[in-house]
C-alpha positions, 0 to 999 in steps of 0.5 A, a space after each residue: 884808741 883810748 879806753 873809755 874813762 882813760 882820756 882825762 889823763 891823755 895829752 890835749 893834742 892826741 885828744 884833738 880832732 887830729 889826734 883821734 883821726 890819727 894825724 898826730 904822731 905819739 911822741 915822748 912829750 905827750 907821755 910826760 904831759 899825761 903824767 902831769 894830768 895824772 899828777 894834777 887829778 891826784 891833786 885835785 882829789 887827794 887832800 893830804 897823806 894816808 889816803 885823805 881824799 875829796 868827798 863830792 857831797 852829792 851821792 854819786 849814784 844820784 848823779 849817775 841816775 841824773 846823767 843817764 836820764 838827761 842826754 841832750 843832743 847839744 852837749 858837746 856844743 854847750 861844753 865847748 862853748 862853756 870852755 871858750 868863754 872860760 878862757 876869754 874871761 879868764 874865769 871858770 865856765 859858767 853853768 850852761 842851760 843844761 846842768 848835766 853837762 860837763 861843767 865845774 858847777 856839776 859837782 858841789 863843793 868838797 869835804 875832807 874825808 876820813 883817811 882810809 888808813 892804819 896810820 893816823 896822827 892824833 892831830 889828824 884824828 881831831 881834824 880830818 873830819 871836819 869840811 874845809 870848804 871855806 879854804 877850798 872855794 876862793 872868794 871868786 867861786 872859781 875853784 871847782 874842777 871840771 867833772 871829768 877830774 873828779 870820780 863818777 860818770 859824765 858825759 864829756 867825750 874826748 873832744 870835750 876834755 881836749 877843749 878844757 885842756 887848751 882853755 882852762 885859765 892858769 890861775 883858775 888851774 891851780 885854785 882847783 887843787 885841794 887845800 893840802 896842795 894849794 897851801 904846800 908853799 910857794 915853791 911847790 906853786 912855782 913848780 906847778 906853774 911851770 909845768 902848767 906853762 908847758 902843758 895847760 892851754 894850747 901852748 906852742 912851746 918846745 916840748 919839755 924834756 924828761 929831765 926838766 920834768 923830773 927836776 921841776 917835780 923834785 923841787 916840788 916835792 922838796 919844798 913840802 915841809 917834811 913835818 906835813 907828812 912825817 910828823 916827828 913831834 906827834 904820837 902815831 897811832 898804829 890801828 889794825 888793818 
């Protein structure tokens, strides 16, 4: 049984009805898929090196109060209906009647946060506090991630998350990433889409091997220009911890 709060990282098959009933054997490829979901959630919430992260603007305490004060009996059904509709139309799920469900629209657009670090570049000092809403949200408006992939509480259960993982349209899936990762280059995107092809949606492909996974991941990391993370032509300021 998964601890509450850890199931967003678990393999979709283990979160399914059969998985929760113990009818699915836990195998190595499930662990690789779990790592993929950890990677995706990091790429959704982090906006660069040095602990720069997305800030979901509404105060989380206000969201918590709203969620705890509204517990509709039809929450799970509405969540699953929204995810199925998204898969059918290849779009982000529309906000259901009750706004407190696990939908992408529950949290507002993110802004770039102040980096929680002791090492920053001069250029980062000038730009890291400026919200980057225009580049984060494509014109189709379909880039906000589901709430179980962002910090804070939510009402999604394991079954709801399983439905999302099987039905999230792959193009929209990539658009959920923060600007830093979406702008990392074509090779990074190609590698990410290869992993999506293996793990996102309800695919019946041959399970990916550990060696293949590492090869794709290495190509993705190597494709990010070194100057982005390790500037050589800028003055680096060392601050007191």
